[in-house]
N, C-alpha and C positions, 0 to 999 in steps of 0.2 A: 347541678341543675336537674330538676324533676322533669322526666320526659313528658311529652304532650299528652299521651294516652293516660298516664297516671294522674297528671294534673287535672284532666277532664273528669276522671273518676272522683277525685277529691272535691272538685267543684260541685258535682252532683250530690255527693254524700253530704257536703256542708249544707247545701240547700235543703236536703231532706231533713237534716237535724233541726234547722231553723223551723221548718214547717211542723215537725213532730212536737216541738216544744211550744208551739203557738197555742194559746188557750182562748183565742178569740179576741183579738185586739191587744193582747199583751203576751209576752213570752215568759216562761219560767227558765231559770238557768239550766236545769236538768230535772228529769222526773225523780220524784221521791225525796232526794237529798235536799233540794231547794224547791219546794212546791208553790212558791209565791212569786210575785213580781218584785225584782230587785232594781234599785235605782240606776247605778251606773251600768249594770248588766243590760238594762233596757236601752240605754243610749248607744252602747256598742252594738246591740242587736239591730237597732235602727240603721246603723251603717251597713250591716250585712244585708238586711232586707232591701236597702237601696239598690243593691246589685241585681235583685230579682223581682222586686215589686215596690215601686217608689211610694205608692199610696199606703202600703202596709208599713213602710218605714216611718212616714209621718204619723200614722196611727199609733205606733209604739211610743213616740214622744208625747203624743196627746194624752194617752191613757196614763202615762207616768205623771204628768203634770196635773191631771184631774185630782190626784190625791194630795195636792198642796195644802198645807195647813193655813189657817187665817193669818198667821204671822209671817208667811212666806216660805217657811221651811218645807222642803220636799223630802219625805221620809225615805229611809234606806230600804224598808220592806213594806209592801202593801199587801195586806191579808185579805184577799178577795173571797176566801172561804177558809174555814178552819180545817186544817189538815193534821192528823195525829202523827204524821211522819216527821214533823219539824218541831223543834224546841229551840228558843222560847217563842210560843205562839201568841196570838192576840190577848189571851187571858192574862198573860204575864205583863204585857206592856200597858194595858188599860189606857189607851190613848184618848178614848172618847171621841174619835173621829169616825167619819163615814166615807169610804170604807175604813175599817180598823187598820192601824199602821204602827210601825215602830216610832220611837221618840227621838231618833237621831237621824242624821242625813248621811250623804256619801259624796265623794268627789264629783263636782258638777260638770261633767263632760257634755251635758245636753246642749248647752249653747253652742259649743264647737260643732257638734253634729248637726244642729239646726242650720248653722251657717253652711256647712258642707252640703246639706240637702238643698238649701236655697240657691246655692251657686252652681249646682251640678249640671244645670242645663235648662232650656226652655220648658216651662211647666206652668200652665195657667192657674194651677191651684197653689203654687209655691208662695206667692205673695200673700194671699189671705191667710194661709196656714201659718206662715212665719209671723205675720202681724198678730194673729191670735195668741201665739206662744210667747211673743216678746214680753208683754207685761208680767207674765208669770215667771219667766226667766229673770227679769230685772228684779222682781221681789225676792226671788230665791237668793240671788247674788247679794242683794242688800242685807238679807238675813245673815249670811255668812260674815259680811263685813262688820255688821253691828253686834251680832251675838257671839261670834267666834273670834273677833278681834275687838273686844269692847274698849280697849285702851288705845286703839288706833296705832298699833306698832307696825302694821304692814305685814304681819305674818298671821296665818290662820291656824287656830288651835282646834283640836278635836276633844270632845268631852267623853268619848268612849272609843276604845280601839277600833270598833266596827265602823266608826265614822270615817276613818282613814281609808277603808277598804282593805287594809293590810292587818288583819285581826291580831295575829300573834307575833308580829315583827319584834325582833330584839330591841327596836327603838323604844318600845313601851315598857320594857322589863323593869327598869328602876322605878318609874312612876307607879306602875301597877303593883309592885311589891309592897307599897305603902297603903293599898286599898284594904280597908277593914272588911273581912268576910264573916265576922262572928254572927251577923244577923241574917245571913243568906238563908232563904227558905228552902226546904228540901225540893229537889228537882231530879228529873231523869232525862239525860241526854238521848237524842235519837241518832245523831250523826255517826257515832261509832258502831251503831248496829249495821251500818251500810258501808262504811269506809274504815279501813284498818286504822287503829288508833295511832300508829306511828306517823300517819299523814295528817293528823288533826291536832288542834290545840289541846293542851293537857287539862286534867281535872282542875288543877290549881288556877289555870287561865279562866276556865268557865266559872269557877266560884267568884272570881273578881269581876268578870263580865256581868254576872247577875247582880252583884252588889252595886255596881254602877247603875244598872237599869233601875234597881229598887230606889236609889236616890232620886233619879229623875221622875219616876212614877210618884214617889211620896211628896214631891214638891209640885205636883200637877204639871210637870213638863214646862216649868218656868225657865226659859232659856237663859235669862240673866242670872237667876239664882244658881243654875247649873254652872255657868261660866265663873261666877264669883266664889262659890262655895262647894261645888261638886268635888268628889274625891279624885278626879282625874281631869287634867287640863293641860295638854301638851301641844306646842306648836309643831306642825307637821309640814316638812318641805314638800311632800307629795301633794297635799291638798292646796298648799300655798301656790305651787306652780301650776296645778291644773286650773285653779280659779283665776290666776293671772292670765293664762292663755284664754280661758273662757271669757274673761272680761274684755280682752282684745277682740274676740270674735263677736261678743255682744255689742261692742262699740261699732264694729263694721256693719252689723245688722241694723243698729240704730240709724246709721248714715243711709243705708240702702232703703230702709222703710220710712224715712222721714221723721223719725222719732227724736226730734231735735231737743226736746225738753230733758231727755235722759242723758245727753252727751256729756254735759259737765260733771254729773255725778259719777259716771263710769270712768271718765278721764281722771277724776280724783282718786278712785280706787286703784287704778293702774299706777299712778304716780306714787301713791303710798306704798304699794307692794314693791315697786322698783327700788324705793328708798329703804324699805325694811327688810327685804329678803336677805341682805348681806349679814344680818344678825344671826342667821342660821348657818353661816359658814364656819366650819371647824377646821382650822389650819392643820391640826395634828392628824386628823383623818383624811384631809385633802378632799373634803366633800361637804355638801350641805346636809346637816344633821338635825334631828328632832331636838327640841329644847323644852324641858319641863317648866311651865310658867309658874308653878307653885314654888320652886326653889332655884330656878335658873340653870339647872344642870343640863348639859348637852349629852346626847348619846355619842358613843365612840366608834360606831361601826359604819361602814359604807353600805347604804341601802340603794336599791336600784332607782328609787325616786329622786336621788340626788341628780341623776342625769336628765331629769325632766326640766332642769333650768333652761336648756336650749329650746325645748318645746314651749316653754313659757315666754321665750323671747327676751330673757334676761341678758343684759350686756354688762359683764364684769370681766374684762380680759384676763386678769391675773387668776381669778378663781376659775374661769373657764379652762385655762390651760392646765391647772392642777386637776380639775374635775375630769378632763379628757384623759389625763395621765392615769387617774384612778380607774376610769372605765377600761382603758387599755390593759392595765394590770389585772383587773377582775376578769376580763375576757380571756386573758392568757392562762388563768388558773382553772378554767373549766372548758368543757367541750362545746357546750351550747349556751348561747346568749339568751337573756341576761339574768343571772342569778338575782333573786330578790334580796340577798344579803351576801356580803363579802365571803367568798370561799376560804379565805385565809384567816378569817376571824374565828376564835374558839366557839362562838355561839352559832356558827353556820350549821345547818341541818338540811341536807339535800332533799329530803322528802317531806318535812313537816311544814306544810302550808306556806306561810310567808317568812320562814326562817332560812330560806335558801332556794326553793324551787323557782324555775322560770315560768313566767305568766305571759301568754301571748299578747294580751291586751296592753300590758305595760311595755312589752317590746315594741308594739306598734307606736305608742306615744314617743318612746325614746327614739325609735328609728325615724319617725317623722321630724322630730327636732333636730337630729343629726343631719338629715338630708337638707333641711331648710337652712342650716347654718353652714353647709358646705363640706361636712365630714362624710363624703360619699363612700369611702371604703368602710368606715365603721357602720354607716347606715346599711350598706350592703351585707355586712356580716350579720347584723341583727336580723334583718329581714330574711336572709338566706337560712339562718339557723332556725328561725320560726317555722318556715316551710318544712325544713328537714325534720324538726320535732314532730310536726303533724303527719308528715308522710311516714315516718318511722313508727310512731306509737298510736296515732289516731287523734280524735278530737277530745282530748282530756282537759280537765279543769286546769291543771298545771303539770310541770314536767321536772324531772331531775336534771339539773344542768350538767351533771357529770356523765351520765349514761344515756340520757334521753328517755328514760322510762316514764310512761304516763302515770299520773297520780290524781287522787281525788275523784270527782265525778266524771263519768264518761258521757259521750254524746252531748258535749257542753255547748250551750248557745253562743257564748261570747268567743269561744275558740273557733267555732264554725264561722261566725260573723267576721272575725279577724282574717281568716283565710279568704273569705269571699271579697272583703273590702281592701285587703292590703297584701297578704302573703302569697296568694295564688300567682303563679308565673305570668298570668295574663296581664298583671299590672307592671311587670318589670320594665318593659320597653317604654311604657308611658312615662315612667319616672326617671328614666336614664338621662 
């Protein structure tokens, strides 16, 4: 357990990081490396701000949803100014939106955070602010269900690895290996000027990322054309489970706000996901795994997002038992929870972005699901390890699960936010 003086120091440091990364109504994940507003980063930032400035928390969600496209999609990057430190910037995406933005989305945690803020306590502004956000959240969820599950299978696909939030996960290797890069335009990366290349996706990864962007750009960001004919379309358990949880939270908001007209539609989404999520179960892996919707092939490794099935409220007793056994095995193979990929798999890489490192924001979602389902010991392990990582290494983007070494960007917004909202010892007694 972290001693009270040290915990107070980390509380203050986390708040300072949040404030330093504030750009006036929105945060950047960290200076230089990520100089724009990112989608799910902002939602997690709102949870952190709620601990120090509730008005500022609402504002973070509001500025995020200001960038919503007419079709309902909320982009994963909002380019509020052109910054040469980041590639690919707005001139590559050519979204035609104001402000400029990327053409893909990210896991929609915003509805869950909106519900958290709304239910946090008496606040005369909460009702009107939640009511203003509700139709935007509803339209965004509808976009996912229609444009990323066009055949109504009950699983949500990603059209670019960045849409998952887990850019270079081994889950995408097979599908990405078939992306044609022969027409990729020349480019110069910026990330490896700031972060050691061993911690970032490879050049081959980036070639494929850009090829997929070029397809979307060249078809005018037609979501259905991307879903039907794009070079990459893979069902993602992470996005499927985050959206299922977010749909449940959106339904609770609809009830609280008197939005009765939306209830039936949301209930339909939930029922379809509960019926379809089982198609992602891989009995050989003992986990929910990604599935390439172009050829039906499933990935063979255990990613941390498999354990979000509990956070999603999915009830499948046999799969849950096997999934918990997989989590227990994965945790036994590393010092710190939760590695983003199975440490016993040959593709595990403890420092390379989403191929192994632990991420505090995913830990929070996993830990929350475990606690809600009654797995108190495992939930405590995940939360305790998250705090220990931050205490030992600082507020890094991600961490080596074997040694606890901090990696990626430093003074990172969502790591600071996760500390403030969940990992700080001040929360332990309240959740016991």
